[in-house]
C-alpha positions in Angstrom: 0.0 0.0 0.0 1.2 3.5 -0.8 -0.7 5.8 1.6 -2.4 6.0 4.9 -5.9 6.1 3.5 -5.4 2.7 1.9 -4.0 1.3 5.1 -6.9 2.6 7.2 -9.5 1.2 4.7 -7.7 -2.2 4.9 -7.8 -2.1 8.7 -11.5 -1.3 8.7 -12.1 -4.5 6.7 -10.0 -6.6 9.0 -11.3 -5.4 12.4 -14.5 -7.0 13.6 -14.8 -5.3 17.0 -13.2 -1.9 16.4 -15.2 0.2 13.9 -12.2 2.1 12.7 -14.2 5.3 12.8 -13.3 8.2 10.5 -12.3 10.0 13.8 -11.0 7.6 16.4 -12.5 9.5 19.4 -14.1 6.9 21.6 -17.6 8.0 21.0 -18.9 4.9 19.2 -17.1 2.4 21.5 -18.0 3.8 24.9 -17.7 1.1 27.5 -16.5 -1.6 25.1 -13.8 -3.3 27.2 -12.8 -5.9 26.1 -12.8 -4.0 22.9 -11.2 -0.7 21.8 -13.3 1.6 24.0 -13.0 3.5 27.2 -14.0 2.1 30.6 -17.6 2.6 31.9 -19.2 5.6 30.2 -16.1 6.0 28.0 -15.8 9.7 29.1 -12.1 9.4 29.8 -11.3 8.3 26.3 -13.5 10.9 24.7 -12.0 13.6 27.0 -8.5 12.8 25.7 -9.6 13.9 22.3 -11.7 16.8 23.4 -9.0 18.4 25.6 -6.4 18.3 22.8 -8.8 20.4 20.7 -8.6 23.1 23.4 -4.9 23.6 22.8 -4.2 26.0 19.8 -1.0 26.6 17.9 0.3 30.1 17.6 1.6 31.1 14.1 4.8 32.9 13.5 5.5 33.0 9.7 8.4 35.6 9.7 11.3 33.2 9.8 14.2 31.8 7.8 13.8 29.3 4.9 15.9 26.5 6.6 15.3 22.8 6.8 13.1 21.6 9.6 14.3 18.7 11.7 12.2 16.5 14.0 15.2 14.5 15.2 15.6 13.9 18.9 17.0 11.3 21.2 15.6 8.6 23.5 18.0 8.0 26.4 20.9 8.5 24.0 19.4 6.7 21.0 18.7 8.9 18.0 15.2 8.9 16.7 13.7 10.6 13.6 10.7 12.0 15.5 9.6 12.1 19.2 6.7 9.8 18.6 6.6 6.2 19.7 4.2 3.2 19.5 2.3 2.7 22.8 2.2 -0.8 24.3 -0.9 -2.7 23.3 -1.7 -6.4 23.6 -4.7 -8.6 23.1 -5.2 -7.6 19.4 -7.7 -10.4 18.6 -9.6 -9.7 21.8 -9.8 -6.0 21.6 -9.9 -5.3 17.8 -11.4 -8.6 16.5 -8.5 -8.8 14.0 -7.1 -12.1 12.8 -3.7 -11.3 14.1 -1.8 -12.8 17.1 0.2 -10.6 19.4 3.5 -12.1 18.3 3.0 -11.2 14.6 1.6 -7.9 15.7 4.7 -7.0 17.7 7.0 -8.2 14.9 5.4 -5.9 12.4 5.1 -3.1 14.9 8.8 -3.1 15.8 10.0 -3.3 12.2 7.6 -0.6 11.1 8.7 1.8 13.9 12.4 1.2 13.2 11.8 1.8 9.4 10.4 5.2 10.3 13.2 6.0 12.7 11.1 5.5 15.8 10.7 2.9 18.6 8.0 0.6 19.9 6.9 -0.1 23.4 5.8 -3.8 23.5 2.9 -5.2 25.5 2.5 -7.7 28.3 -0.3 -9.9 29.5 -1.6 -12.5 31.9 0.2 -15.4 30.1 4.1 -15.5 30.2 4.3 -15.8 26.4 2.6 -12.4 26.0 5.8 -10.8 27.4 8.4 -13.4 26.3 7.4 -13.4 22.6 7.6 -9.6 22.2 10.8 -9.4 24.2 12.4 -12.0 22.0 11.5 -9.9 19.0 13.1 -6.8 20.5 16.2 -8.8 21.4 16.5 -10.0 17.7 16.4 -6.3 16.7 19.4 -5.5 18.9 17.3 -4.4 21.8 15.7 -1.5 19.9 12.4 -1.4 21.7 11.0 -0.9 25.1 9.4 -3.9 26.8 6.5 -2.9 29.0 5.8 -4.9 32.2 2.5 -5.0 34.1 2.7 -4.3 37.9 2.8 -8.0 38.8 4.3 -9.5 41.9 7.9 -8.8 42.6 9.1 -12.2 41.4 7.0 -12.0 38.2 8.5 -8.6 37.5 12.0 -9.7 38.3 12.2 -12.5 35.7 10.8 -10.2 33.1 13.4 -7.5 33.9 16.1 -10.2 33.6 14.9 -11.1 30.1 14.9 -7.4 29.2 18.5 -7.1 30.4 19.6 -10.2 28.5 17.9 -8.8 25.4 19.8 -5.5 25.8 16.6 -3.5 25.7 17.2 0.3 25.5 14.9 0.7 28.5 12.0 -0.9 30.3 8.6 0.5 31.1 5.9 -0.5 33.6 2.3 0.6 33.0 1.6 0.8 36.7 -2.0 2.0 36.0 -2.8 -1.5 34.7 -3.7 -2.1 38.3 -7.1 -0.7 37.2 -7.7 -3.3 34.5 -10.4 -5.5 35.9 -9.4 -8.6 33.9 -5.9 -8.5 35.2 -6.8 -7.9 38.8 -8.8 -11.1 38.7 -6.2 -13.2 36.8 -4.3 -16.2 38.0 -1.3 -13.9 38.6 -3.0 -10.6 39.5 -1.6 -7.1 39.1 -1.4 -4.7 42.0 -0.4 -1.3 43.1 3.2 -0.4 43.8 4.5 1.9 46.5 7.7 4.0 46.3 9.9 1.4 48.0 8.8 -1.3 45.6 9.5 1.0 42.7 13.0 1.6 44.0 13.6 -2.1 44.0 12.5 -2.3 40.4 14.8 0.5 39.4 17.7 -1.2 41.2 17.0 -4.5 39.5 16.8 -3.0 36.0 20.2 -1.4 35.7 18.8 0.5 32.7 16.4 3.4 32.2 13.0 2.7 33.8 9.8 4.5 32.7 6.6 4.5 34.7 3.4 4.7 32.6 0.2 5.9 34.1 1.2 9.0 36.0 -1.7 11.6 36.0 -0.9 14.0 38.9 1.9 16.2 40.3 1.8 14.0 43.4 2.3 10.9 41.4 5.2 12.5 39.4 6.9 13.4 42.7 6.6 9.9 43.9 8.2 8.7 40.7 11.1 11.1 41.3 11.4 9.7 44.8 11.6 6.2 43.4 14.5 7.3 41.2 13.0 6.3 37.8 14.3 7.9 34.6 11.0 8.8 33.0 7.2 8.9 33.2 4.4 8.6 30.7 1.6 11.0 31.6 -1.4 8.8 30.7 -4.9 7.6 31.7 -4.3 4.3 29.8 -6.4 5.4 26.9 -9.4 5.9 29.2 -9.4 2.2 30.0 -8.6 2.1 33.7 -10.7 4.8 35.4 -13.9 6.5 34.1 -14.3 10.2 34.4 -10.6 11.0 35.0 -8.5 13.8 33.6 -6.7 13.5 30.3 -2.9 13.6 30.0 -2.7 16.9 28.1 -4.7 18.6 31.0 -2.2 17.7 33.7 1.0 17.7 31.5 2.1 21.3 32.1 1.8 21.2 35.9 3.8 17.9 36.0 6.5 19.3 33.7 6.9 22.3 36.1 7.0 20.0 39.2 9.6 17.6 37.6 11.8 20.6 36.4 13.9 18.6 34.1 14.8 15.8 36.5 13.4 13.0 34.4 12.0 12.6 30.9 8.3 13.1 30.5 6.2 11.4 27.8 2.5 11.7 27.3 -0.2 9.7 25.5 -4.0 9.7 25.2 -5.9 10.9 22.1 -3.0 12.0 19.9 -4.1 11.8 16.3 -2.0 14.2 14.3 1.3 15.9 14.1 -0.4 19.1 15.3 -1.4 17.2 18.5 2.2 16.1 18.9 3.4 19.7 18.6 1.0 20.8 21.3 2.4 18.2 23.8 6.0 19.2 23.0 5.1 22.9 23.5 3.7 22.0 26.9 7.0 20.4 27.9 6.8 16.7 26.9 9.9 15.0 25.6 7.8 12.7 23.4 4.4 11.3 22.6 3.0 7.7 22.5 0.2 6.8 20.1 -1.8 3.6 20.6 -5.0 2.8 18.7 -4.1 4.4 15.3 -0.8 2.6 15.2 -2.6 -0.6 16.0 -4.9 0.1 13.0 -1.7 0.6 10.9 -0.4 -2.8 11.8 -3.7 -4.5 11.2 -4.1 -2.7 7.9 -0.7 -3.3 6.3 1.9 -4.5 8.9 5.2 -2.8 9.1 4.6 -0.8 6.0 1.4 0.6 7.5 3.2 1.7 10.6 5.9 3.3 8.5 3.4 5.2 6.4 1.5 6.3 9.5 4.5 7.6 11.3 5.7 9.4 8.2 2.3 11.1 8.0 2.6 12.2 11.6 6.2 13.5 11.0 5.1 15.5 7.9 2.2 17.1 9.9 4.6 17.9 12.7 7.0 19.5 10.3 4.2 21.6 8.9 3.1 22.8 12.3 6.7 23.6 13.2 7.2 25.6 10.0 4.0 27.7 10.6 5.1 28.3 14.2 8.6 29.4 13.2 10.3 26.3 14.8 13.2 24.6 13.0 14.1 22.0 15.6 12.3 20.1 18.4 14.1 22.2 21.0 12.7 25.4 19.4 9.1 24.3 20.3 8.3 26.3 23.5 5.3 27.2 25.6 4.8 30.4 23.8 3.9 28.4 20.7 0.5 27.3 22.0 -2.6 28.8 23.7 -4.5 26.7 26.2 -8.2 27.2 26.6 -9.1 24.8 29.3 
């Protein structure tokens, strides 16, 4: 396939749960979990989209005609754009696509690398849901970020050991997965982690550790106390708590509280390069995108992912050009106006 429109049309044919709506905004799939929707009323998923619409880009078109670069780094690894694939598992269960998680991860990792980006891989209640994706990352010289659910200490420990053996660039833990009902009731249930437990995880890892699911200044300060290297400001795509705030709403306050002491990423409702620009202007180091990248994999595998990320990169460059920004570091708070 040659363009994103073809990829998305293909995904729509192959998904039997997800509707692949013209605008992926959570309205049609409210409460569909398992499925692609948000928890309960679905308000948290919908809010992610709505709040991003309340951030506006400020134009500055008196500038030099120089090349625009979206290049940045991820803990020392050079990437072509500050956009990453969010960790997603259960593709058959949630999307109704005839695609197993292992094949999904293979295509995802290869597509991200082809576009100069990186993928966060998923985890699940069965060991192979972590081991398979981790093996794929290892076969790609560790260029990926395995994401570990907040299991018991022993279950997290062996996963961290595999990540170290596979020379992963970093590990992540989506600690907000403690709000996923199906995992709380599984044979090896997830649970909440306190600061001391997170310190142990950081010590075990001996590599950058990122906590996903931080949604308050208080939570960010606890992450700092635990000594982790980065956080992802996220409400888990609206899938763990109904009626909660969106990542973009709390991002700026968290950035101010952290004050450069760890990397800050954000996800939740990002659908365009303009959306990415808004997050960067509010202080994020990068953005994770979930559902649309899943659609890309389902639609056309690695090529679909590459086409999607190239689309996002082009849109980001256009936003940067119209705001007078030539590099990612040029994007500052003055380049957006927030109306919430």
